[in-house]
C-alpha positions as CSV (number, residue, x, y, z in Angstrom):
1,X,76.9,-140.6,-70.3
2,X,77.1,-141.4,-74.2
3,X,80.3,-142.6,-75.9
4,X,81.3,-140.5,-78.8
5,X,82.3,-142.4,-81.8
6,X,85.4,-140.7,-83.8
7,X,84.4,-142.9,-86.6
8,X,81.0,-141.5,-86.7
9,X,82.3,-138.1,-86.6
10,X,84.4,-138.7,-89.5
11,X,81.6,-140.3,-91.5
12,X,83.7,-143.5,-92.0
13,X,83.2,-147.2,-91.3
14,X,85.4,-148.8,-88.5
15,X,87.3,-150.9,-91.0
16,X,88.5,-148.0,-93.2
17,X,91.8,-148.7,-94.5
18,X,94.1,-146.1,-92.7
19,X,95.5,-144.6,-96.0
20,X,92.0,-143.5,-96.8
21,X,91.4,-141.6,-93.2
22,X,93.0,-138.2,-94.3
23,X,90.9,-137.9,-97.5
24,X,87.7,-138.7,-95.5
25,X,88.7,-136.3,-93.0
26,X,89.5,-133.3,-95.4
27,X,86.4,-133.9,-97.3
28,X,84.2,-133.4,-94.1
29,X,86.5,-130.7,-92.6
30,X,85.9,-128.6,-96.0
31,X,82.0,-128.5,-95.1
32,X,82.6,-126.9,-91.5
33,X,85.8,-124.8,-92.1
34,X,85.8,-121.8,-89.9
35,X,86.7,-119.8,-92.8
36,X,83.7,-120.6,-94.8
37,X,81.5,-120.3,-91.5
38,X,83.1,-117.3,-89.6
39,X,80.1,-116.3,-87.5
40,X,78.8,-119.9,-86.7
41,X,79.9,-121.5,-83.4
42,X,78.3,-124.6,-84.2
43,X,80.4,-124.9,-87.4
44,X,83.4,-124.2,-85.3
45,X,82.7,-126.7,-82.8
46,X,82.1,-129.4,-85.5
47,X,85.3,-128.6,-87.2
48,X,87.1,-129.1,-83.8
49,X,85.4,-132.4,-83.4
50,X,86.5,-133.5,-86.6
51,X,90.0,-132.2,-86.1
52,X,90.2,-134.1,-82.7
53,X,88.7,-137.4,-84.5
54,X,91.4,-137.2,-87.2
55,X,94.3,-136.8,-84.5
56,X,93.3,-140.1,-83.1
57,X,92.0,-142.3,-86.1
58,X,94.6,-140.7,-88.5
59,X,97.4,-142.1,-86.0
60,X,97.7,-145.9,-86.7
61,X,99.2,-146.2,-83.0
62,X,96.4,-144.2,-81.5
63,X,93.8,-145.7,-83.6
64,X,94.7,-149.0,-82.3
65,X,94.6,-147.8,-78.7
66,X,91.2,-146.3,-79.4
67,X,89.8,-149.3,-81.0
68,X,90.9,-151.3,-78.0
69,X,90.0,-148.9,-75.1
70,X,87.4,-146.6,-76.5
71,X,87.2,-143.2,-74.8
72,X,89.7,-144.1,-72.3
73,X,92.5,-144.8,-75.0
74,X,94.4,-142.1,-73.5
75,X,94.9,-144.3,-70.5
76,X,95.8,-147.3,-72.7
77,X,99.6,-147.3,-71.2
78,X,98.6,-147.2,-67.8
79,X,96.1,-150.2,-68.3
80,X,98.5,-152.2,-70.0
81,X,101.3,-151.4,-67.5
82,X,99.0,-152.5,-64.8
83,X,98.0,-155.7,-66.2
84,X,94.3,-154.3,-66.9
85,X,93.9,-152.8,-63.6
86,X,94.6,-149.1,-64.6
87,X,97.0,-148.2,-61.7
88,X,97.6,-144.4,-61.0
89,X,100.7,-142.6,-62.8
90,X,103.9,-143.2,-60.5
91,X,102.3,-145.9,-58.2
92,X,105.4,-146.6,-56.2
93,X,103.5,-149.7,-54.5
94,X,104.4,-152.1,-57.2
95,X,101.7,-155.0,-57.6
96,X,99.8,-153.3,-54.5
97,X,97.7,-150.6,-56.1
98,X,97.2,-149.3,-52.6
99,X,100.7,-149.1,-51.4
100,X,102.7,-145.9,-50.9
101,X,100.3,-144.0,-49.3
102,X,100.4,-142.3,-46.0
103,X,96.7,-143.3,-44.4
104,X,97.6,-142.0,-41.1
105,X,97.4,-138.4,-42.7
106,X,93.6,-139.0,-42.5
107,X,92.2,-138.7,-38.9
108,X,95.4,-139.4,-37.0
109,X,97.4,-142.3,-36.6
110,X,95.9,-143.9,-33.3
111,X,93.3,-146.4,-34.6
112,X,89.9,-146.3,-35.8
113,X,89.2,-145.6,-39.5
114,X,92.5,-144.6,-40.5
115,X,94.7,-147.5,-39.1
116,X,91.9,-150.0,-40.3
117,X,92.8,-149.0,-44.0
118,X,96.4,-148.8,-43.3
119,X,96.3,-152.2,-41.9
120,X,94.3,-153.2,-44.9
121,X,96.0,-151.9,-47.7
122,X,99.4,-151.1,-46.3
123,X,100.8,-147.7,-45.4
124,X,104.2,-146.0,-45.5
125,X,106.2,-144.5,-48.2
126,X,105.0,-140.9,-47.6
127,X,102.0,-139.5,-48.8
128,X,101.6,-139.1,-52.8
129,X,99.1,-137.9,-55.5
130,X,97.7,-140.0,-57.8
131,X,96.1,-139.3,-61.2
132,X,94.7,-140.3,-64.3
133,X,94.8,-138.5,-67.9
134,X,91.5,-138.6,-69.0
135,X,90.0,-139.9,-72.2
136,X,88.0,-137.1,-73.5
137,X,84.3,-137.6,-74.7
138,X,82.5,-134.8,-76.5
139,X,78.8,-133.9,-75.9
140,X,77.8,-130.6,-77.4
141,X,74.7,-130.4,-75.4
142,X,74.8,-127.5,-74.5
143,X,77.4,-126.0,-76.9
144,X,80.9,-125.9,-75.7
145,X,80.2,-128.6,-73.0
146,X,82.7,-131.6,-72.6
147,X,82.3,-134.4,-70.6
148,X,84.8,-137.1,-69.5
149,X,85.2,-140.2,-67.2
150,X,87.8,-140.2,-64.9
151,X,89.0,-143.6,-62.9
152,X,89.8,-143.0,-59.3
153,X,91.3,-145.9,-57.3
154,X,89.4,-147.3,-54.1
155,X,91.6,-145.8,-51.7
156,X,91.1,-142.4,-53.2
157,X,87.3,-142.9,-53.3
158,X,87.4,-143.9,-49.6
159,X,89.9,-141.4,-48.1
160,X,90.1,-138.5,-50.6
161,X,93.1,-137.4,-52.4
162,X,94.3,-135.7,-55.4
163,X,94.0,-136.9,-59.2
164,X,95.6,-135.0,-62.3
165,X,93.8,-134.8,-65.7
166,X,94.4,-133.4,-69.1
167,X,92.3,-130.9,-70.5
168,X,91.9,-130.3,-74.4
169,X,95.3,-128.8,-75.5
170,X,97.2,-130.9,-73.2
171,X,97.2,-128.8,-70.1
172,X,97.0,-130.9,-66.9
173,X,95.3,-129.6,-63.7
174,X,94.8,-131.2,-60.3
175,X,91.6,-132.0,-58.7
176,X,90.7,-132.7,-55.1
177,X,88.7,-135.8,-54.5
178,X,86.4,-135.7,-51.6
179,X,86.5,-138.6,-48.8
180,X,83.9,-141.3,-49.6
181,X,83.4,-140.2,-53.3
182,X,80.9,-142.4,-54.8
183,X,81.0,-143.9,-58.3
184,X,78.9,-142.0,-60.7
185,X,79.8,-138.8,-59.0
186,X,79.8,-135.6,-61.1
187,X,81.8,-132.4,-60.9
188,X,81.6,-129.5,-62.9
189,X,84.6,-127.4,-64.1
190,X,83.2,-124.0,-65.3
191,X,85.0,-122.6,-68.3
192,X,87.2,-125.8,-68.8
193,X,85.4,-127.3,-71.8
194,X,85.4,-126.4,-75.6
195,X,85.7,-123.0,-77.2
196,X,82.1,-121.9,-77.9
197,X,83.1,-119.9,-80.9
198,X,82.3,-116.5,-79.2
199,X,85.2,-116.2,-76.9
200,X,83.6,-118.1,-74.1
201,X,84.3,-121.7,-72.9
202,X,81.7,-124.3,-71.9
203,X,82.0,-126.4,-68.8
204,X,83.8,-129.8,-68.1
205,X,81.8,-132.4,-66.7
206,X,83.6,-135.1,-64.8
207,X,82.2,-138.4,-63.8
208,X,84.1,-140.5,-61.4
209,X,84.5,-144.2,-62.1
210,X,85.7,-146.1,-58.9
211,X,88.1,-148.9,-59.8
212,X,88.3,-152.1,-57.5
213,X,91.3,-154.0,-57.0
214,X,91.1,-157.3,-58.9
215,X,92.8,-159.5,-56.4
216,X,92.9,-159.4,-52.4
217,X,95.2,-161.3,-49.9
218,X,93.6,-163.5,-47.2
219,X,94.2,-161.1,-44.8
220,X,92.6,-158.2,-46.6
221,X,89.6,-160.2,-47.2
222,X,89.4,-160.7,-43.5
223,X,89.6,-157.1,-42.5
224,X,86.8,-156.3,-45.3
225,X,84.7,-158.8,-43.6
226,X,85.3,-157.4,-40.3
227,X,84.3,-154.0,-41.7
228,X,81.2,-155.4,-43.0
229,X,80.2,-156.8,-39.7
230,X,81.1,-153.6,-37.9
231,X,79.3,-151.4,-40.3
């Protein structure tokens, strides 16, 4: 999936002084303003792209996050709070990114797959919903289509669960992740993309990125070795 460069959309260099961003935005926005192209959906889409780019690059705090995290800049707080791991929102497990999830809700609590992972990553604390607000990556092929990378934790990829994503305009929706979801899996949400300019909306294409833990205890390593031998 191609990374969309907000600086390129604005037609400016990445080192442009902050006080010159607004003027650059206005200059390009005039070329594609809907009032000048009332029946041109492509011009409207370009104007929307410019507006989003300016929303980020025109704000010093957002720009700093974008420069550091790229298309995932909206997850900056989660990454920083997690020390680079990017845990899900509201993780009650502290330093253990797998804590606070009731693994016994999958397949019963009498052993086997469920108890193995409960033993490995820790259960208890009740079932919870995990989620990220996604950074958005624009791709206008076809018109109106939106693409986004969404990070999911290892346990969600293995056992399934729910995540929360943020759409254009700030609306949040819940998505169900199927058990054994592979990294790179794509999901299409019809009608959740950008306005095509004719009253209809394109699709949102989500690609799941599976995030692995950065640290494992010796006990966890032993259990993973056991899983590899038995697999």
